[in-house]
N, C-alpha and C positions, 0 to 999 in steps of 0.2 A: 235157195238158186240165184234169187233176184239179186241177195244179199252179197253174196260172193263175187258177182260179176259187177255189181256197183264198188265195192271193196275193192277189187283187183285194177278198175278204172281208177280211181282217187289214187290207189298207190303207182299208179303209170303216169299219172299227171305227177304226182310230186316228185319222184327219182326223173321224171323228163325235166322238171321246174329244177330242180338242184344242177342236171347234168350242164344244162344249158347255161345257170348261173357259171359254174366251172368254166365254160369256155371260153367266159368273156375274160381281154386281155388286155387294161386298161394302161397306155402309154404311160411313159413315165414324163414326170413335170422338167420341162429345161428352159423355165422362165417365164415371164410375163405372156410371150407370145410365142405359142405352140403349135406350128402349120407342117403337120403329120404329111399334107397332099399336095403343099406347094402351089397353093392359090391364093395365098393373101400376098407373095412379093417383098422382095427388100426392102423396098419403098416405105411402104404401109407396116412392114415388119417393124420397121427402125420406129414409126412415129409412134404406133402401138406400146413398144417400150419403152419411150422416154417418157410418153404420159403416164401410164402406169407407173414407173418410178417416181413421177414428180408425185403422181396421188400419193402414195405408200409413206414417201416421204413426209409430206406436209400434213395426210390425214391419218395415217396410221392404215387405211384399208389396202386392201390386196385384192386388186383384180386382174384378172387371166383370159387369154382368148384362146380358144382350142379348135381346129379345124381339122376332122376324121373324116373319114373315107364313107365308115357304116358303123353304125351300132347295132347292128345284128348280135346276140339274138333279143337285146333289149329295145324297146322303144326309146326314142331319141330322150324323151325327158327322163325316164328311168338311169338310163346312161348319163347324162349330165349330174342326178341328183349324186350317184354315186361315186363318177370321176372328181366332182366337187370333195366330197367327203373322204376320199384317197391323196387327193392333193392336200387337204388341208387347208386349202383357201382362207385367210383370214386371221386375224392373231388370237391364239388364245386366251379364251375367257371373253372375248368380245365379239367372235363369228361375224368378224365384219368383212367377209369377203364376197365378190362376185365374180360370176364364172360367163362368158360368154361361148357357145358352144356350137359350129359350124358343123353340119352334118352334109358331103359333098355330092353321097350317094341320093340323099331326098332333097338334098336343097334347102334344107330346115335349119334352124335357128333355135336354139332354148338359151333363156336366160337364167341361170342360177343363184337367187340372194341368201346368204349369211340371215341370221334372224339381227342382226345388229344394223343390217340395210337395211331391212325392209319398209323399214317408215320413211325410209327416203327413197329408196328404189320398189313403187308398188308396182305391181303386175300390170295395173292400169298405164302406169307409167311407160313400162319396159314394153306392152302390147304397143305403144304411140309411137316409138323410137324406133323399133322395126316397120312399123309401117312407114313411117317417112322418112327413112335413112336407108334402111335396110333394103327392102324391097326394092325400092327402084334403082339401086343399083345391082343390084341381084339379076332382073329384069336385062341389062345390061351386061351379065355375065362379068362385072366389076365386084369378086368378093373380098377384095381387100378393102377398098374404097369403103365399102357396106359395113364391114365389120370396124374399119377403124372409126367411122363417124358414129357408130352406135355406143364405142367407146367414148369418144370425143363427149357424147352426151351422156352418158352413165357420170363420168368423169367430171364434169359441167354442175349436176345437180351435186355431186357428193362435194364439192370443193365448195359449193355455195351455201350448202348448211353447215360445213364447219371453218365457214367465214374466210376464205381464201381459194376464189374464182378465178378460173385460167381463162387467159384472151382467145377465143377463137379465132380460126382465121375469119371468118364471115366477121366478126366484131371489128376485126384489125382493119378491115377493106371497111366498113361505116364509121369506122374513127378515121380514116386519113381522105375519108370524103366529106365528113364534118370539118377537119381542119382545113381543107381545103375552099370549105366554104365558108367558112368563118374567115380564112385570109383575103377572099375575093371581098367578102361584104364588108370586113374594116378598110379596105382599101377604099373602094366605092365612096364610101361613110365619109372618110376623114377629106378626101379630095372634094366631094360637096361640101363641107365645110370651109376647105381651105376657098375653094373659090366664090361660095357665095354667103359664106360666113364672115369672114375678112376682120374678125373683131377678136378682142382677147378672152372674149366666154368664148368664141366658137373654138380657138385655139387651146384651150381648159377643158373644152367637153371634149375635143378630138383624143387629148392628152389622156383624159378618162378611159374613154371608149377605148383606146389604144392598149390601156393599162387592163380593164378587164379581158380584153380579147388575148391579150400577151397571157396572162393568168389560164385560159382555157387551152392555150398551145405547150407553154413551156414554163408552168406553172411557177412560184414565187420568182423566178428569175425574172420571167417573160413581163411581170408586172411594172419595173422598171424601164426594163427597153422598149415595151410597148408603150407608155407614159411618154418617153425620149422621144419616138418616132414619129407620135400623133401628134404632140404637139411639136414638133419639128416642120412635118409638112404644113399642117396649120399655120404655122405664123409666118411659113416661107409665103403662104399666099398673101396672110396681113399684110407684110412689109411690099408684096408686090405691087397691091393695091395702094397703100400708102406712099409709094413712088408716084406711083402714076397720078394719083391726085394731084400731089406737088409740083 
């Protein structure tokens, strides 16, 4: 009697599991950014699409974002795994795909990574990205920005590994501030030499300094331009002093 009851329960569980699995309907893959619940927005959808396209073109890795309402009857992790497999994210033979799944009902994010990227996007790194970039934005209900920042962090890591790192907005801002700082510094230094040095040595040093700064600001072309500007300003101070002395 007990065996019959246990067997019946086991069969019921098995048939129920099959029934639930049969009810799961995965959405069709429409591109890099798949927003089925309209939470990402056109701005960040465009940014995600552009970024994923750049990563694929440069490294061959395929990245995708999916925003769904619910994963019932599956848990979010199982749903992410099966959706990843159904869509076939990643190049055949390389398995270099990555899926960011957002479940609106649970406000949960899952990151599924193919074997080819597991050495780059580790579980620890993925967790830190979610904690640092996604959760703060989700608290403000800014799901599109949170998912985009996650995609940006993952793309950045992958591109670094392949030797072609994209420049993020934060890096662009820092670079602009650095350029402004260098420009102000060279102006102050050159005028200091012009008014205090008033020698050919001072002019030469100003020219060299201008060439160095010019290289950092404008590359090879900036070396010549920076040298001439530094030399000109400093020589102006030299001749002015000479004329006063005469």
